[in-house]
C-alpha positions as a Markdown table, in Angstrom:
| # | Residue | x | y | z |
|---|---|---|---|---|
| 1 | Met | 14.8 | 161.2 | 95.1 |
| 2 | Thr | 16.3 | 160.6 | 91.8 |
| 3 | Asp | 17.1 | 157.1 | 89.9 |
| 4 | Thr | 20.5 | 157.5 | 90.6 |
| 5 | Asn | 20.1 | 158.3 | 94.5 |
| 6 | Glu | 18.0 | 155.4 | 94.8 |
| 7 | Gln | 20.7 | 153.5 | 93.4 |
| 8 | Ile | 23.4 | 154.9 | 95.5 |
| 9 | Asn | 21.0 | 154.1 | 98.9 |
| 10 | Lys | 20.8 | 150.2 | 97.8 |
| 11 | Leu | 24.5 | 149.8 | 97.2 |
| 12 | Arg | 25.4 | 151.7 | 100.5 |
| 13 | Leu | 22.1 | 149.5 | 102.3 |
| 14 | Glu | 24.0 | 146.1 | 100.4 |
| 15 | Leu | 27.5 | 147.6 | 101.7 |
| 16 | Arg | 26.2 | 147.8 | 105.0 |
| 17 | Arg | 25.0 | 144.3 | 105.0 |
| 18 | Gly | 27.9 | 143.0 | 103.6 |
| 19 | Ile | 30.5 | 144.7 | 106.6 |
| 20 | Val | 28.0 | 143.4 | 109.4 |
| 21 | Val | 28.3 | 139.9 | 107.6 |
| 22 | Leu | 32.2 | 140.2 | 107.9 |
| 23 | Ala | 32.3 | 142.1 | 111.7 |
| 24 | Val | 30.2 | 139.1 | 112.9 |
| 25 | Leu | 32.4 | 136.4 | 111.4 |
| 26 | Ser | 35.6 | 138.0 | 112.3 |
| 27 | Gln | 34.4 | 138.4 | 116.0 |
| 28 | Met | 33.9 | 134.5 | 115.7 |
| 29 | Asp | 37.1 | 133.0 | 116.5 |
| 30 | Thr | 35.7 | 132.0 | 120.2 |
| 31 | Ala | 32.3 | 131.0 | 121.2 |
| 32 | Arg | 30.1 | 133.9 | 122.1 |
| 33 | Tyr | 27.0 | 134.8 | 123.3 |
| 34 | Gly | 24.9 | 136.9 | 121.3 |
| 35 | Tyr | 24.7 | 139.9 | 123.6 |
| 36 | Ser | 28.5 | 139.8 | 124.1 |
| 37 | Leu | 28.8 | 140.1 | 120.4 |
| 38 | Ile | 26.8 | 143.1 | 119.9 |
| 39 | Gln | 28.8 | 144.6 | 122.8 |
| 40 | Arg | 32.2 | 143.9 | 121.0 |
| 41 | Leu | 31.3 | 144.9 | 118.1 |
| 42 | Ala | 29.4 | 148.5 | 119.3 |
| 43 | Glu | 32.9 | 149.2 | 121.2 |
| 44 | Gln | 34.6 | 148.9 | 117.6 |
| 45 | Gly | 32.3 | 151.2 | 116.7 |
| 46 | Leu | 29.5 | 149.1 | 114.9 |
| 47 | Asp | 26.0 | 149.4 | 116.1 |
| 48 | Ile | 24.0 | 146.1 | 115.7 |
| 49 | Glu | 20.6 | 145.7 | 117.1 |
| 50 | Glu | 19.3 | 142.3 | 118.3 |
| 51 | Gly | 16.4 | 142.4 | 115.5 |
| 52 | Thr | 19.5 | 142.3 | 112.8 |
| 53 | Leu | 21.9 | 140.0 | 114.5 |
| 54 | Tyr | 20.1 | 137.2 | 116.0 |
| 55 | Pro | 18.6 | 136.3 | 112.1 |
| 56 | Leu | 21.9 | 137.0 | 110.8 |
| 57 | Leu | 23.5 | 134.3 | 112.9 |
| 58 | Arg | 20.4 | 132.4 | 111.9 |
| 59 | Arg | 21.2 | 132.7 | 108.2 |
| 60 | Leu | 24.9 | 131.9 | 108.9 |
| 61 | Glu | 24.4 | 128.8 | 110.7 |
| 62 | Gln | 22.2 | 127.5 | 107.5 |
| 63 | Gln | 24.9 | 128.3 | 105.2 |
| 64 | Gly | 27.2 | 126.3 | 107.8 |
| 65 | Leu | 29.3 | 129.3 | 108.5 |
| 66 | Leu | 28.5 | 128.8 | 112.1 |
| 67 | Val | 27.7 | 126.3 | 114.7 |
| 68 | Ser | 25.3 | 127.3 | 117.5 |
| 69 | Glu | 24.2 | 125.5 | 120.5 |
| 70 | Trp | 21.8 | 126.5 | 123.3 |
| 71 | Glu | 22.9 | 126.3 | 127.1 |
| 72 | Val | 20.0 | 126.5 | 129.7 |
| 73 | Gly | 21.2 | 127.7 | 132.9 |
| 74 | Glu | 19.2 | 127.3 | 136.4 |
| 75 | Thr | 17.1 | 130.2 | 137.2 |
């Protein structure tokens, strides 16, 4: 692969990461579970895996952009 192709691929990856962050933040107008967020974004054409979403949500919370809370249900 040429240097130009490598640079383009790196830029595409950075662009996708930025789009994923913006897409997630755009859906946070109300409290959501991670699973429902994955489903909602998939309905809009953006497939995100759990292994991508949950670390992203933790990072956004550390940056002060989100607040999360744990709910423990009865089993």
